[in-house]
C-alpha positions as CSV (number, residue, x, y, z in Angstrom):
1,M,53.4,23.5,83.9
2,Q,52.8,22.2,80.1
3,K,54.2,24.4,77.4
4,Q,51.1,25.4,75.9
5,D,49.7,26.8,79.2
6,L,52.8,28.7,79.5
7,E,52.3,30.0,76.0
8,V,48.6,30.9,76.7
9,A,49.8,32.9,79.8
10,I,52.4,34.7,77.6
11,A,50.0,35.5,75.0
12,V,47.2,37.0,77.3
13,N,49.6,38.8,79.7
14,R,52.7,39.8,77.9
15,Y,51.1,40.6,74.9
16,G,47.6,41.4,75.6
17,L,46.0,43.4,78.4
18,G,45.5,40.7,80.8
19,S,42.7,38.1,80.4
20,R,39.0,38.6,80.8
21,P,36.8,35.9,81.3
22,G,36.7,33.5,78.5
23,E,39.9,34.9,76.7
24,W,42.1,32.1,78.4
25,Q,40.2,29.7,76.6
26,A,40.1,31.5,73.2
27,A,43.9,31.8,73.2
28,K,44.5,28.2,74.2
29,R,43.7,26.9,71.0
30,D,46.7,28.3,69.4
31,P,48.4,31.2,71.3
32,K,50.6,32.5,68.6
33,Q,47.5,32.5,65.9
34,W,45.5,34.0,68.5
35,L,48.0,37.1,68.5
36,L,48.5,37.1,64.8
37,D,44.8,37.0,64.1
38,Q,44.7,40.4,66.0
39,M,46.8,42.4,63.6
40,V,44.1,44.7,62.8
41,S,43.5,48.5,63.2
42,P,41.3,49.4,66.1
43,Q,38.2,51.1,65.0
44,F,37.0,54.1,67.0
45,D,33.9,56.0,66.7
46,P,34.3,59.5,65.0
47,A,31.1,60.6,66.7
48,V,32.8,60.4,70.1
49,G,35.6,62.9,68.9
50,N,36.9,64.2,65.8
51,L,38.9,67.3,64.1
52,D,35.6,69.1,63.2
53,M,34.4,68.8,66.7
54,A,37.7,69.9,68.0
55,Y,37.6,73.1,66.0
56,D,34.1,73.7,67.1
57,A,34.9,73.2,70.8
58,L,37.7,75.6,70.2
59,A,35.7,78.3,68.8
60,V,33.3,78.1,71.3
61,S,36.1,78.1,73.9
62,R,37.4,81.2,72.6
63,D,33.9,82.9,72.4
64,M,33.4,82.0,76.0
65,K,36.9,83.7,77.1
66,K,36.1,86.6,75.0
67,Q,32.7,87.2,76.6
68,K,34.3,86.4,80.3
69,K,36.8,89.4,79.4
70,Q,34.3,91.7,78.4
71,M,32.2,91.2,81.5
72,L,35.1,91.6,83.6
73,A,35.9,94.7,81.9
74,Q,32.5,96.1,82.4
75,G,32.6,95.4,86.1
76,M,30.1,92.5,85.8
77,E,30.4,89.0,87.5
78,A,31.3,86.5,84.7
79,E,28.5,83.5,84.7
80,K,29.8,80.5,86.5
81,G,29.0,76.7,85.9
82,K,29.8,76.9,82.2
83,N,32.1,74.1,81.5
84,D,35.1,74.6,78.5
85,P,33.9,72.3,75.8
86,T,37.5,71.6,74.9
87,K,37.9,69.8,78.4
88,G,34.8,67.7,77.9
89,L,36.0,66.4,74.6
90,Q,39.1,65.4,76.1
91,R,37.4,63.5,78.8
92,N,35.0,61.9,76.4
93,L,38.3,60.9,74.0
94,I,40.1,59.3,77.1
95,R,37.1,57.7,78.6
96,D,36.4,56.1,75.3
97,G,39.8,54.7,74.9
98,F,39.8,53.4,78.5
99,E,36.6,51.4,78.1
100,R,37.7,50.1,74.7
101,S,41.0,48.6,76.2
102,L,38.8,47.1,79.1
103,M,36.2,45.5,76.7
104,T,38.2,44.7,73.6
105,E,38.6,41.1,72.4
106,Q,41.7,42.2,70.4
107,P,44.2,43.1,73.2
108,F,47.3,42.6,71.4
109,S,45.9,45.1,68.9
110,M,45.5,47.6,71.7
111,R,48.7,46.9,73.1
112,M,50.6,47.8,69.8
113,F,48.2,50.8,69.5
114,D,49.5,51.8,73.2
115,F,53.2,51.3,72.1
116,F,52.9,53.7,69.0
117,S,50.8,56.2,70.9
118,N,53.7,56.5,73.6
119,H,56.2,56.6,70.8
120,F,54.7,59.6,69.4
121,S,53.9,61.1,72.8
122,I,52.6,64.6,73.4
123,T,51.7,66.3,76.3
124,T,48.3,68.1,76.5
125,G,48.3,71.3,77.9
126,G,46.0,74.3,77.2
127,N,42.7,74.4,75.1
128,V,44.2,73.5,71.7
129,L,46.1,70.6,72.5
130,G,43.5,69.5,74.9
131,A,41.0,69.4,72.0
132,V,43.0,67.8,69.2
133,G,45.7,65.9,71.3
134,P,44.0,62.7,72.0
135,L,42.9,62.9,68.4
136,L,46.5,62.2,67.1
137,E,46.4,58.3,68.0
138,R,43.0,57.8,66.8
139,E,43.5,59.5,63.4
140,A,47.2,59.1,62.5
141,I,48.4,56.1,64.5
142,A,45.1,53.7,64.5
143,P,44.7,53.6,60.6
144,N,48.2,52.9,60.3
145,L,48.9,50.4,63.1
146,F,49.9,47.3,61.0
147,G,50.7,48.9,57.8
148,R,54.0,50.7,56.6
149,F,55.9,52.8,59.2
150,E,56.2,55.7,56.4
151,H,52.6,56.2,56.3
152,M,52.3,56.4,60.1
153,L,55.1,58.9,60.3
154,L,53.7,61.2,57.7
155,A,50.1,61.1,59.0
156,V,51.4,61.9,62.8
157,E,54.0,64.4,61.7
158,Q,51.4,66.2,59.7
159,H,48.4,66.0,62.2
160,P,47.8,69.3,64.0
161,A,48.5,67.9,67.5
162,M,52.1,67.0,66.8
163,L,52.7,70.3,64.8
164,V,51.4,72.4,67.5
165,Y,52.8,70.4,70.4
166,L,56.2,70.9,68.8
167,N,55.6,74.8,67.8
168,N,56.0,73.7,64.0
169,E,52.9,75.5,62.8
170,K,54.7,78.9,63.3
171,S,58.1,77.7,61.6
172,I,59.0,80.0,58.9
173,G,61.9,79.6,56.5
174,P,64.1,82.6,56.8
175,H,64.6,82.9,53.0
176,S,60.7,82.6,52.5
177,R,58.4,85.2,51.4
178,M,57.1,85.6,55.0
179,G,60.4,85.3,56.4
180,K,61.8,88.0,54.1
181,K,58.8,90.2,55.0
182,K,58.4,89.8,58.4
183,G,61.6,88.0,59.6
184,G,62.4,84.3,59.9
185,G,61.3,82.1,62.7
186,L,62.6,78.7,62.0
187,N,61.6,76.3,64.9
188,E,63.7,73.3,65.2
189,N,61.7,71.3,67.8
190,L,59.8,69.0,65.4
191,A,62.7,68.1,63.3
192,R,64.9,67.2,66.3
193,E,62.3,64.9,67.8
194,I,61.5,63.2,64.5
195,L,65.5,62.2,64.1
196,E,65.9,61.6,68.0
197,L,62.8,60.1,69.1
198,H,60.3,59.0,66.2
199,T,63.0,57.5,63.7
200,L,66.7,57.2,63.7
201,G,67.2,57.4,67.8
202,V,69.6,59.4,69.7
203,D,72.6,57.3,68.4
204,G,71.1,57.4,64.8
205,G,74.1,59.4,63.3
206,Y,72.7,62.5,62.5
207,D,74.3,65.9,63.3
208,L,72.9,69.6,64.0
209,D,73.2,70.5,60.5
210,D,70.9,67.5,59.6
211,I,68.2,68.9,62.2
212,Q,68.6,72.1,60.6
213,Q,67.9,71.0,57.3
214,L,65.0,69.0,58.2
215,A,63.5,71.9,60.1
216,M,63.9,73.8,56.6
217,A,62.4,70.9,54.8
218,I,59.3,70.9,57.0
219,S,58.8,74.7,57.3
220,G,55.6,75.9,56.3
221,W,53.7,72.6,57.8
222,S,51.2,74.5,59.9
223,V,47.7,74.1,60.8
224,S,44.4,75.8,59.9
225,R,43.1,78.4,62.1
226,G,39.5,77.8,61.7
227,R,38.6,80.7,59.2
228,D,36.2,80.4,56.6
229,K,38.7,81.1,53.7
230,E,41.0,78.4,54.7
231,P,40.3,75.0,52.4
232,Q,40.1,72.7,55.3
233,Q,40.6,72.2,59.2
234,G,43.8,70.5,60.4
235,F,47.0,70.4,58.5
236,I,47.9,73.0,55.8
237,F,51.0,73.7,53.9
238,R,51.8,77.3,53.9
239,Q,54.0,78.0,50.8
240,Y,55.0,81.2,51.5
241,G,56.5,80.3,54.8
242,H,58.5,77.3,53.5
243,E,62.3,77.7,53.1
244,P,63.3,77.5,49.3
245,G,66.0,75.6,47.9
246,K,67.4,71.8,48.1
247,R,68.2,70.3,51.4
248,E,71.2,68.1,52.3
249,I,70.1,65.6,54.8
250,L,72.1,62.4,56.0
251,G,74.2,62.5,52.8
252,T,71.0,62.6,50.6
253,S,69.9,65.5,48.4
254,Y,66.5,66.7,48.2
255,S,65.5,68.8,45.4
256,Q,61.8,68.5,45.7
257,Q,59.8,71.8,46.0
258,G,57.1,72.8,48.5
259,V,55.4,70.0,51.0
260,K,56.8,67.2,48.9
261,Q,60.4,68.0,50.2
262,G,59.7,67.1,53.8
263,Q,57.6,64.2,52.7
264,A,60.4,62.7,50.7
265,V,62.6,63.1,53.8
266,L,60.4,61.4,56.2
267,R,59.7,58.5,53.6
268,D,63.7,57.7,53.8
269,L,63.7,58.2,57.3
270,A,61.0,55.6,57.7
271,K,63.1,53.0,55.9
272,H,66.6,53.9,57.3
273,P,68.7,51.3,58.7
274,S,68.9,53.4,62.1
275,T,65.3,53.7,62.4
276,A,64.7,49.9,61.8
277,R,67.1,49.2,64.5
278,F,65.9,51.9,67.1
279,I,62.1,50.8,66.8
280,S,62.8,47.0,66.8
281,Q,64.7,47.4,69.9
282,K,62.4,49.6,71.6
283,M,59.3,47.1,70.7
284,V,61.3,44.3,72.4
285,R,62.0,46.5,75.5
286,Y,58.4,47.4,75.7
287,F,57.1,43.7,75.2
288,I,59.6,41.4,76.4
289,S,62.8,42.8,78.3
290,D,64.6,45.7,79.3
291,E,67.6,44.0,78.2
292,P,66.7,43.0,74.6
293,S,67.9,40.1,72.8
294,S,70.1,40.7,69.9
295,D,69.0,38.1,67.8
296,L,65.5,38.9,68.0
297,V,66.1,42.6,67.4
298,D,68.5,41.6,64.6
299,A,65.5,39.5,63.0
300,M,63.0,42.3,63.3
301,E,65.7,44.8,61.9
302,N,66.3,42.4,59.0
303,T,62.5,42.3,58.3
304,W,62.0,45.9,58.5
305,M,64.8,46.4,55.8
306,Q,63.4,43.7,53.8
307,T,59.9,45.0,53.9
308,G,60.4,49.0,53.9
309,G,59.2,48.9,57.4
310,N,56.1,46.9,57.3
311,I,54.9,46.9,60.7
312,K,52.8,43.7,60.3
313,A,55.7,41.9,58.9
314,V,57.9,43.1,61.7
315,T,55.6,42.0,64.3
316,T,55.0,38.7,63.0
317,T,58.8,38.3,62.9
318,M,58.8,39.2,66.8
319,L,56.1,36.7,67.5
320,G,57.3,33.8,65.6
321,H,61.0,33.9,67.3
322,E,61.6,31.8,70.3
323,D,63.1,34.5,72.2
324,A,59.6,36.2,72.4
325,W,58.3,33.3,74.2
326,A,60.9,33.2,77.0
327,P,59.3,32.0,80.1
328,T,60.9,34.5,82.4
329,L,58.7,37.2,83.3
330,E,61.0,40.1,82.8
331,K,58.7,43.2,82.5
332,F,57.0,44.8,85.4
333,K,53.4,46.2,84.4
334,T,53.2,50.0,84.0
335,P,50.3,51.7,85.9
336,R,48.2,51.6,83.0
337,E,48.8,48.1,82.3
338,F,48.3,47.1,85.8
339,V,44.9,49.0,86.3
340,I,43.5,47.8,83.0
341,S,44.5,44.1,83.7
342,C,43.0,44.1,87.2
343,L,39.9,45.5,85.9
344,R,39.7,42.9,83.0
345,A,40.5,40.1,85.4
346,C,37.6,41.5,87.7
347,D,35.3,41.5,84.8
348,V,34.7,45.1,85.2
349,T,32.4,46.5,82.6
350,P,31.8,50.2,81.9
351,G,28.2,50.0,82.4
352,S,28.2,48.2,86.0
353,R,26.9,50.5,88.6
354,K,29.1,48.7,91.3
355,T,32.3,49.6,89.4
356,A,31.2,53.0,87.9
357,R,33.6,54.7,90.4
358,F,36.7,53.1,89.1
359,N,35.6,53.9,85.4
360,K,35.2,57.6,86.5
361,Q,38.4,57.5,88.3
362,F,40.5,55.8,85.9
363,V,42.4,59.4,84.9
364,G,42.7,60.5,88.6
365,T,44.2,56.8,89.5
366,L,46.8,56.8,86.6
367,S,47.7,60.4,87.8
368,A,48.2,59.1,91.3
369,M,50.5,56.3,90.2
370,G,52.5,58.4,87.7
371,Q,51.1,57.7,84.2
372,A,48.1,60.1,83.5
373,P,46.9,59.8,80.0
374,F,48.7,62.5,77.5
375,K,50.8,63.9,80.6
376,A,54.3,62.4,80.1
377,G,55.6,65.8,80.2
378,S,58.1,65.1,77.6
379,P,58.2,64.1,73.7
380,A,60.0,60.9,74.8
381,G,56.9,59.5,76.5
382,Y,56.5,57.4,79.5
383,S,59.2,54.9,80.1
384,S,58.6,51.3,79.8
385,D,61.9,50.2,81.9
386,N,61.1,48.3,85.2
387,E,63.0,51.0,87.3
388,S,60.5,53.6,86.5
389,W,57.7,51.8,88.2
390,T,59.0,50.0,90.9
391,G,59.6,52.5,93.7
392,A,58.2,52.2,97.2
393,D,55.7,54.8,96.7
394,A,54.5,53.5,93.4
395,L,54.0,50.0,95.1
396,M,52.0,51.4,98.1
397,K,49.8,53.3,95.7
398,R,48.9,50.1,93.9
399,I,48.2,48.4,97.2
400,D,45.9,51.0,98.1
401,W,43.8,51.1,94.7
402,V,43.8,47.1,94.9
403,S,42.2,47.5,98.3
404,Q,39.4,49.7,97.4
405,L,38.8,47.3,94.2
406,T,38.6,44.4,96.1
407,D,36.3,45.7,98.6
408,R,33.9,46.9,95.6
409,V,34.1,43.9,93.5
410,K,32.7,40.4,94.3
411,R,34.9,37.6,92.6
412,D,36.1,34.4,93.6
413,P,39.9,34.7,93.5
414,I,40.6,31.0,92.7
415,K,38.5,31.5,89.6
416,V,40.1,34.8,88.7
417,A,43.5,33.2,89.2
418,Q,42.5,30.3,86.8
419,Q,41.2,32.5,84.1
420,T,44.2,35.1,84.0
421,L,47.3,33.0,85.0
422,G,46.4,29.4,84.7
423,D,49.0,27.1,86.0
424,S,51.6,29.9,85.7
425,L,50.4,30.7,89.2
426,S,53.4,29.8,91.9
427,E,52.5,27.3,94.4
428,T,53.5,30.1,97.3
429,T,50.9,32.6,95.8
430,R,48.3,29.7,95.3
431,L,48.7,28.5,98.9
432,A,48.5,32.3,100.1
433,V,45.5,33.2,98.1
434,S,43.7,29.8,99.3
435,R,44.4,30.5,102.9
436,A,43.5,34.0,102.7
437,E,41.0,35.2,105.6
438,S,38.6,36.6,103.1
439,R,37.7,36.8,99.6
440,Q,38.8,40.5,99.5
441,Q,42.1,39.5,100.9
442,G,42.6,36.6,98.7
443,L,41.8,38.5,95.6
444,A,44.0,41.4,96.7
445,L,46.8,38.8,97.2
446,L,46.4,37.7,93.7
447,L,46.5,40.9,92.0
448,L,49.4,42.3,93.9
449,S,51.4,38.9,93.3
450,P,54.8,38.8,91.5
451,E,53.1,36.7,88.5
452,F,50.2,39.3,88.0
453,Q,52.2,42.4,88.2
454,R,54.8,40.8,85.8
455,R,54.4,39.7,82.3
């Protein structure tokens, strides 16, 4: 196989979402530049869902619950058939994200978007997180995707989804006005995850005192309750709940007052050497190998420190390193990557009647495979390591799903192989596909082949 063909396969599969018809030819002109040109923030339609819509849905949901409770108290049967608007909003947001991944002409941008969405993972449960949870990635991550990491970090930690998920909206400094009046209620959840998962990493050199000091620095970071007297919907800083005084974190003193104190800490954390190392290594594990190249991680870390955490510069360094183009396919696709790449390869479109079933069942499919959207169950998010997705049961679920897909989609497996894998297809798989008893069987063999499932 020619070097250029290998690089095209790596560009569209390792760094993309799997090739749609025509994408292979577009990448072939210059695979590396094709990726570099995609380093722009994905644009989402706010009309599909935004914070105002989430607060409106929550208000309606509260009224529905109140009405139902009153009717039950009066011995009346509650009206059936009314759906909770928060669930509808969440479904629309998830479907819109799925369809964007399916049809995007900037798949590398969406892969980076998925990486940071999982890095700042939240699990939705209940009406509040159901409504605002999916907005975190669209409102805090997407606009800052290739900017400075500190801007993304601040946007994420001040987004109502993260504040509610990790219970910071009720965190009260013990010596604040509210703490003295009603008793302190400092919550360390968000502070702990900021240090352990979002910035420094578990081996980043912080201790329990740093967690407590950071929790005090971001006490009073809360969310509006949708009341008319509040100046805005979303993030609100409640001065009367903020712990007064200076903070000492990782050997640095922060004398800033109010909301600026926590913001100053986050800016420093974003540019810390441990953060540079941790996230650079995590990116390499996500895209390239479970055993990251130390040379590549070192190069990305150096760029991070030189640029103050410029994500675009760090990503450019990754793509420019020879280890990023290693020919060995070391990563096994996660369920989301696998399903989307299969649908893209088969030219499935959201509006197609023949494939509407797979669009509608997207969440159910990923749930069955163990990677339901916004359901990781931990702030650590879903693992990208191979061993998390290569179990016998997981593989059987892929086989069953591919069987359903190939029965419904009419595509020539040889053409699909050429547009998705080109000359990177092994002779063994090529022969198996060409000698298959039917089109469906040939396509299934292709989609379940090692070359397609690995990147």
